[in-house]
C-alpha positions in Angstrom: 174.5 48.9 88.2 173.1 49.4 85.1 171.8 52.8 85.7 175.1 53.4 86.8 176.7 52.8 83.8 174.0 54.2 81.4 174.3 57.3 83.0 178.5 57.5 82.3 176.9 57.2 78.9 175.4 60.8 77.6 172.1 60.2 75.3 172.1 60.1 71.7 169.9 59.8 69.2 170.1 56.9 67.7 169.8 57.2 63.8 167.5 54.4 61.7 168.4 51.3 60.2 168.9 53.4 57.0 171.3 55.8 58.4 173.0 52.7 59.9 173.5 50.9 56.6 174.3 54.2 53.9 177.5 54.5 56.4 178.4 51.0 56.2 178.2 51.9 52.3 180.3 54.7 53.2 182.9 52.8 55.1 182.9 50.1 51.6 183.5 53.3 49.4 186.1 54.7 51.6 187.9 51.3 52.0 188.4 50.9 48.2 185.3 49.0 47.7 182.3 49.6 45.2 179.6 48.4 47.7 177.0 48.4 44.0 179.5 45.3 43.1 177.6 42.0 43.2 179.3 40.4 46.4 178.5 43.4 48.4 175.1 44.3 47.5 173.6 43.3 50.8 176.8 43.7 53.1 175.3 47.1 54.5 171.9 45.0 55.8 174.3 42.2 56.7 176.3 44.1 58.8 174.0 46.1 60.7 171.8 42.6 61.4 175.1 41.8 62.9 175.5 45.0 64.6 171.9 44.2 66.4 173.1 40.9 68.3 176.7 41.9 68.8 176.1 44.4 70.5 172.0 43.4 72.2 173.8 44.4 75.7 172.9 47.7 75.1 169.3 46.8 75.0 169.0 43.9 78.1 168.6 45.5 81.7 171.2 43.9 83.8 169.2 44.5 86.4 166.2 42.6 85.5 168.4 39.6 84.5 169.6 39.7 88.2 166.2 39.8 89.6 165.6 36.2 90.3 167.8 35.0 93.5 166.8 31.6 95.6 167.5 31.4 99.4 166.7 28.0 100.1 170.2 26.8 100.2 170.2 24.2 103.0 172.6 26.7 105.0 175.1 26.6 102.5 177.5 30.0 102.7 180.7 29.3 100.9 181.9 30.4 97.5 180.1 29.6 93.7 182.0 29.6 91.3 181.3 29.4 87.0 184.2 29.7 85.5 185.6 29.2 81.6 182.5 31.5 80.9 183.3 32.2 76.9 182.2 35.3 75.4 182.8 37.3 72.6 183.2 40.9 72.8 184.4 44.4 71.0 187.3 46.8 71.4 185.8 50.6 72.2 188.9 52.0 70.2 188.6 50.5 67.6 185.7 48.1 67.2 187.2 45.1 66.9 186.8 41.1 68.7 187.9 40.6 72.1 187.4 36.9 72.8 187.9 34.8 75.7 186.8 33.5 79.2 184.9 35.3 82.0 185.3 33.3 86.1 182.7 34.5 88.4 182.7 33.8 92.0 180.8 35.0 94.8 180.1 34.1 98.9 176.2 34.2 99.7 174.8 36.0 102.4 171.4 34.2 102.3 171.0 34.2 99.2 172.0 32.6 95.5 171.6 33.0 91.8 170.9 30.7 89.4 174.0 29.4 87.5 172.9 30.7 84.1 172.0 34.6 85.6 175.6 34.9 86.1 176.4 33.4 82.5 173.9 36.1 81.0 175.5 38.8 83.1 178.8 38.2 81.1 177.0 38.5 77.7 175.0 41.7 78.9 178.2 43.7 79.4 180.0 42.0 76.6 177.9 42.7 74.3 179.1 46.0 74.5 181.7 48.1 72.7 184.0 47.9 76.0 187.5 47.7 77.3 188.4 44.5 79.6 189.4 46.8 82.9 185.4 47.9 82.2 183.6 44.5 81.6 186.1 43.6 84.6 184.4 45.8 87.0 180.8 46.2 85.8 180.4 42.4 86.2 182.1 42.3 89.6 179.7 45.7 90.7 176.3 44.5 89.2 176.3 41.0 91.2 177.3 42.9 94.4 174.7 45.4 93.8 172.0 43.1 93.3 173.0 40.2 95.5 174.4 42.0 98.0 176.9 39.0 98.4 180.1 38.8 101.0 182.4 39.5 98.5 182.4 38.4 94.8 185.5 37.5 92.4 186.0 38.1 88.6 188.9 37.2 87.0 188.7 38.1 82.6 191.3 36.4 80.2 191.3 37.1 76.8 192.6 38.2 73.2 192.3 41.5 71.8 192.5 41.0 67.8 193.1 45.1 68.4 197.1 43.8 69.3 196.6 40.7 67.5 195.3 42.6 63.8 196.9 45.6 64.1 199.8 47.9 65.5 202.5 45.5 66.9 200.5 42.5 65.7 200.7 39.9 68.6 199.0 36.7 68.1 198.2 34.7 70.8 198.7 37.4 73.6 196.8 37.1 76.8 195.4 40.1 78.7 194.2 38.9 82.4 191.6 41.5 84.8 190.4 40.6 88.0 188.1 42.7 90.4 187.4 41.5 94.4 184.9 43.2 96.2 183.9 42.5 99.7 185.7 39.3 101.5 187.8 39.1 98.9 188.9 42.3 98.4 189.8 41.9 102.1 191.0 38.7 103.0 193.9 37.2 101.0 193.3 34.1 101.8 189.9 33.6 99.8 191.5 35.5 97.0 194.1 32.8 96.9 190.9 30.0 97.5 189.4 31.4 94.7 192.4 31.4 92.4 193.3 28.0 93.3 189.9 27.2 92.2 190.0 28.4 89.3 193.2 25.7 88.6 191.2 22.7 89.3 190.2 20.9 86.4 
């Protein structure tokens, strides 16, 4: 799946750290401030370091994250759900934060994932420039492609700072997206079970 995502992105030469820091100085000047004043002297270095962490998903290999599975499950073949996975991402249109929760479920065929792997997959895709629709589909596609389960269900609830901080400025509004594959997509009863499990506290 990650190979497909990368294929959609044309190859670009990565600028040096020095070039990235200079770009931050340009933006500071454009915003109307002086990058040479005391409070901003180290800001370019801090921003570049923060970007390394916030966009570390570009360096992560989701196929490697999902590489280890387990077959000893004592015959268990029902829904595995990890809900309320917090994440932070950035809108690819304005590069401002998206904050939310992901709920990820799958129906095992003969193997299962370590539960932490599901949270890590959410982080891999969240730590890239994203739309909520894309991250929802990418999480489902990665698990579907790697584990080959009978079905995958993903729901994301998130607040977009591009709506809260600019434009219409509607703070607190939440966007919800869902993706279903396999039995979740073809069987409405499985979708209802997924939604019902999300409501259980």
